[in-house]
TORKOL-4160 file (C-alpha; in steps of 0.2 Angstrom, whole numbers, padded with zeros to 4 digits, m for minus):
150
<pt num="1" X="0442" Y="0506" Z="0305"/>
<pt num="2" X="0459" Y="0507" Z="0297"/>
<pt num="3" X="0464" Y="0493" Z="0285"/>
<pt num="4" X="0476" Y="0480" Z="0294"/>
<pt num="5" X="0487" Y="0471" Z="0283"/>
<pt num="6" X="0492" Y="0453" Z="0288"/>
<pt num="7" X="0503" Y="0451" Z="0272"/>
<pt num="8" X="0506" Y="0460" Z="0256"/>
<pt num="9" X="0490" Y="0455" Z="0248"/>
<pt num="10" X="0479" Y="0450" Z="0263"/>
<pt num="11" X="0470" Y="0460" Z="0276"/>
<pt num="12" X="0463" Y="0456" Z="0293"/>
<pt num="13" X="0446" Y="0462" Z="0287"/>
<pt num="14" X="0445" Y="0449" Z="0273"/>
<pt num="15" X="0449" Y="0435" Z="0285"/>
<pt num="16" X="0437" Y="0440" Z="0298"/>
<pt num="17" X="0422" Y="0446" Z="0288"/>
<pt num="18" X="0406" Y="0435" Z="0291"/>
<pt num="19" X="0389" Y="0438" Z="0284"/>
<pt num="20" X="0382" Y="0427" Z="0298"/>
<pt num="21" X="0391" Y="0437" Z="0311"/>
<pt num="22" X="0384" Y="0453" Z="0303"/>
<pt num="23" X="0366" Y="0446" Z="0302"/>
<pt num="24" X="0366" Y="0439" Z="0319"/>
<pt num="25" X="0376" Y="0452" Z="0328"/>
<pt num="26" X="0390" Y="0441" Z="0333"/>
<pt num="27" X="0407" Y="0446" Z="0338"/>
<pt num="28" X="0420" Y="0439" Z="0326"/>
<pt num="29" X="0436" Y="0448" Z="0333"/>
<pt num="30" X="0450" Y="0436" Z="0335"/>
<pt num="31" X="0460" Y="0435" Z="0351"/>
<pt num="32" X="0479" Y="0436" Z="0351"/>
<pt num="33" X="0482" Y="0418" Z="0348"/>
<pt num="34" X="0470" Y="0417" Z="0333"/>
<pt num="35" X="0477" Y="0434" Z="0326"/>
<pt num="36" X="0494" Y="0425" Z="0327"/>
<pt num="37" X="0487" Y="0411" Z="0317"/>
<pt num="38" X="0480" Y="0423" Z="0304"/>
<pt num="39" X="0497" Y="0430" Z="0301"/>
<pt num="40" X="0504" Y="0412" Z="0298"/>
<pt num="41" X="0489" Y="0408" Z="0287"/>
<pt num="42" X="0491" Y="0424" Z="0277"/>
<pt num="43" X="0509" Y="0419" Z="0274"/>
<pt num="44" X="0504" Y="0402" Z="0267"/>
<pt num="45" X="0490" Y="0411" Z="0257"/>
<pt num="46" X="0503" Y="0422" Z="0249"/>
<pt num="47" X="0512" Y="0406" Z="0243"/>
<pt num="48" X="0496" Y="0399" Z="0237"/>
<pt num="49" X="0493" Y="0415" Z="0227"/>
<pt num="50" X="0511" Y="0413" Z="0220"/>
<pt num="51" X="0508" Y="0395" Z="0215"/>
<pt num="52" X="0492" Y="0400" Z="0206"/>
<pt num="53" X="0501" Y="0412" Z="0195"/>
<pt num="54" X="0499" Y="0427" Z="0206"/>
<pt num="55" X="0480" Y="0428" Z="0203"/>
<pt num="56" X="0470" Y="0437" Z="0216"/>
<pt num="57" X="0463" Y="0425" Z="0230"/>
<pt num="58" X="0445" Y="0428" Z="0236"/>
<pt num="59" X="0443" Y="0423" Z="0254"/>
<pt num="60" X="0425" Y="0417" Z="0257"/>
<pt num="61" X="0428" Y="0411" Z="0275"/>
<pt num="62" X="0442" Y="0414" Z="0287"/>
<pt num="63" X="0442" Y="0416" Z="0305"/>
<pt num="64" X="0427" Y="0411" Z="0315"/>
<pt num="65" X="0424" Y="0415" Z="0333"/>
<pt num="66" X="0417" Y="0400" Z="0342"/>
<pt num="67" X="0399" Y="0409" Z="0342"/>
<pt num="68" X="0400" Y="0411" Z="0323"/>
<pt num="69" X="0407" Y="0394" Z="0320"/>
<pt num="70" X="0392" Y="0387" Z="0330"/>
<pt num="71" X="0380" Y="0398" Z="0321"/>
<pt num="72" X="0385" Y="0391" Z="0304"/>
<pt num="73" X="0386" Y="0373" Z="0310"/>
<pt num="74" X="0405" Y="0371" Z="0309"/>
<pt num="75" X="0415" Y="0357" Z="0317"/>
<pt num="76" X="0419" Y="0360" Z="0335"/>
<pt num="77" X="0437" Y="0357" Z="0331"/>
<pt num="78" X="0437" Y="0368" Z="0316"/>
<pt num="79" X="0454" Y="0376" Z="0312"/>
<pt num="80" X="0444" Y="0392" Z="0307"/>
<pt num="81" X="0442" Y="0396" Z="0326"/>
<pt num="82" X="0461" Y="0396" Z="0328"/>
<pt num="83" X="0464" Y="0408" Z="0313"/>
<pt num="84" X="0472" Y="0393" Z="0304"/>
<pt num="85" X="0460" Y="0389" Z="0290"/>
<pt num="86" X="0452" Y="0398" Z="0275"/>
<pt num="87" X="0439" Y="0394" Z="0262"/>
<pt num="88" X="0443" Y="0403" Z="0245"/>
<pt num="89" X="0442" Y="0403" Z="0227"/>
<pt num="90" X="0454" Y="0409" Z="0213"/>
<pt num="91" X="0443" Y="0412" Z="0198"/>
<pt num="92" X="0458" Y="0419" Z="0188"/>
<pt num="93" X="0467" Y="0403" Z="0189"/>
<pt num="94" X="0453" Y="0391" Z="0187"/>
<pt num="95" X="0440" Y="0381" Z="0196"/>
<pt num="96" X="0442" Y="0375" Z="0214"/>
<pt num="97" X="0448" Y="0358" Z="0208"/>
<pt num="98" X="0462" Y="0366" Z="0197"/>
<pt num="99" X="0467" Y="0376" Z="0213"/>
<pt num="100" X="0468" Y="0360" Z="0224"/>
<pt num="101" X="0478" Y="0351" Z="0211"/>
<pt num="102" X="0490" Y="0366" Z="0209"/>
<pt num="103" X="0493" Y="0367" Z="0228"/>
<pt num="104" X="0494" Y="0348" Z="0231"/>
<pt num="105" X="0512" Y="0346" Z="0227"/>
<pt num="106" X="0517" Y="0359" Z="0239"/>
<pt num="107" X="0507" Y="0353" Z="0254"/>
<pt num="108" X="0522" Y="0347" Z="0264"/>
<pt num="109" X="0533" Y="0362" Z="0261"/>
<pt num="110" X="0518" Y="0373" Z="0266"/>
<pt num="111" X="0514" Y="0363" Z="0282"/>
<pt num="112" X="0496" Y="0361" Z="0276"/>
<pt num="113" X="0486" Y="0350" Z="0287"/>
<pt num="114" X="0470" Y="0348" Z="0276"/>
<pt num="115" X="0467" Y="0353" Z="0258"/>
<pt num="116" X="0448" Y="0350" Z="0254"/>
<pt num="117" X="0438" Y="0352" Z="0238"/>
<pt num="118" X="0421" Y="0357" Z="0245"/>
<pt num="119" X="0405" Y="0354" Z="0235"/>
<pt num="120" X="0414" Y="0358" Z="0219"/>
<pt num="121" X="0413" Y="0377" Z="0224"/>
<pt num="122" X="0428" Y="0381" Z="0235"/>
<pt num="123" X="0444" Y="0376" Z="0242"/>
<pt num="124" X="0447" Y="0374" Z="0261"/>
<pt num="125" X="0465" Y="0375" Z="0267"/>
<pt num="126" X="0469" Y="0371" Z="0285"/>
<pt num="127" X="0485" Y="0372" Z="0295"/>
<pt num="128" X="0489" Y="0364" Z="0311"/>
<pt num="129" X="0499" Y="0369" Z="0327"/>
<pt num="130" X="0505" Y="0351" Z="0327"/>
<pt num="131" X="0512" Y="0339" Z="0314"/>
<pt num="132" X="0502" Y="0342" Z="0298"/>
<pt num="133" X="0493" Y="0327" Z="0291"/>
<pt num="134" X="0494" Y="0333" Z="0273"/>
<pt num="135" X="0477" Y="0326" Z="0269"/>
<pt num="136" X="0468" Y="0329" Z="0252"/>
<pt num="137" X="0449" Y="0327" Z="0254"/>
<pt num="138" X="0434" Y="0329" Z="0243"/>
<pt num="139" X="0418" Y="0334" Z="0252"/>
<pt num="140" X="0401" Y="0333" Z="0243"/>
<pt num="141" X="0383" Y="0328" Z="0246"/>
<pt num="142" X="0388" Y="0310" Z="0246"/>
<pt num="143" X="0400" Y="0312" Z="0260"/>
<pt num="144" X="0419" Y="0314" Z="0262"/>
<pt num="145" X="0432" Y="0304" Z="0252"/>
<pt num="146" X="0451" Y="0304" Z="0252"/>
<pt num="147" X="0459" Y="0313" Z="0237"/>
<pt num="148" X="0453" Y="0322" Z="0223"/>
<pt num="149" X="0445" Y="0315" Z="0207"/>
<pt num="150" X="0456" Y="0313" Z="0192"/>
C-alpha cells in the first residue's frame, strides 16, 4: 500500500495503525468523515511538532474504528473514532508532562478540546467539531483531575 501523507510529517498509516486491530483482525479504515478529521488533526499535530522544537512526534494511537475502540475499552464518545484525537509522545522534547506544558498556552489558538497527561506515559490531544472546551486534565490510577501538576 502506498504511503498517504496527511501533512508534511504525518501519514495516514501512522494515524491508523492499531496492534489491537491487527491482532483481532478488525478493520481500522476511516470513513470519509473520519479521514477529513485526520487531515485537520495532522495539521494541528504539525503545529504541536513546531511548538516542541520540531522534534519528531510518535503517534501511539490515532484513528480507531468503533470496533477497535470497543475492543480496547475506549469511551463511546471518543474523538479517536472521528479522526480527531491522537495519543503521542515526543521523546526528543521531553517527557509527556513537558509536552503538555509546552502545548497548553496554544490550546485556544489550535482549537484543542482536551489535552490530557495520561498515566505519566503519553499525551492525548483531542479536537472537537463544536466549540472546544480547552480542558487540561491528568488521568492516572487515582482517577481524573483538572489541570497538570506543577
